[in-house]
C-alpha positions, 0 to 999 in steps of 0.5 A, spaced: 500 500 500 502 507 500 507 508 504 511 502 503 518 503 502 521 498 497 528 496 499 532 497 493 539 493 492 545 493 487 545 487 484 551 482 483 550 476 479 553 470 479 557 471 473 560 477 476 562 472 482 566 468 477 571 473 476 573 473 483 579 469 486 578 462 488 577 461 496 576 469 497 571 473 501 567 477 496 564 483 498 561 489 494 567 493 495 572 487 493 568 487 487 569 494 486 576 494 487 577 489 482 573 493 477 569 487 476 562 491 478 561 499 478 560 503 484 554 501 487 550 507 489 545 503 493 547 502 500 545 494 500 547 489 495 543 483 493 546 477 490 542 474 484 543 467 481 541 466 473 542 461 468 550 461 470 554 456 474 558 459 479 565 456 477 569 459 482 570 455 488 570 456 496 568 463 496 565 467 502 560 471 499 557 477 503 551 481 502 545 484 504 540 479 501 541 473 496 536 469 491 535 462 493 538 460 486 544 464 488 545 461 495 544 454 491 550 456 486 555 459 491 554 452 496 554 448 490 561 451 488 563 449 496 562 457 498 558 460 503 553 466 504 554 471 509 548 475 510 550 483 512 546 487 517 543 492 512 544 498 518 551 496 520 554 492 515 556 487 520 555 479 519 549 477 521 548 471 525 544 466 521 538 465 526 536 472 525 533 470 518 529 463 519 529 463 511 536 463 510 537 458 516 532 453 513 537 453 507 543 452 511 540 446 515 538 443 508 544 444 505 548 440 510 545 433 509 
């Protein structure tokens, strides 16, 4: 309804992550520093999947949101998804967000 604030995210795609170094921690800042993505004018970053396989192994990807396809792609390549607090940019404990917790639990089997 009126007054609903839509959260806008700067989007980072799986194909952007494919340009990262294996085994590194990937953030919006590190991608910008490497020239992989342009400066995100929005404060929040969302990782989105697509029809692309993540070929870089063991990444730790830090962002404020992930689509389920992005989580699947990152975890399939042995990586980890770390949610960030939108206010402080600190790492969130996974149990702050039940949806992500379910994803984490189901992938451990």
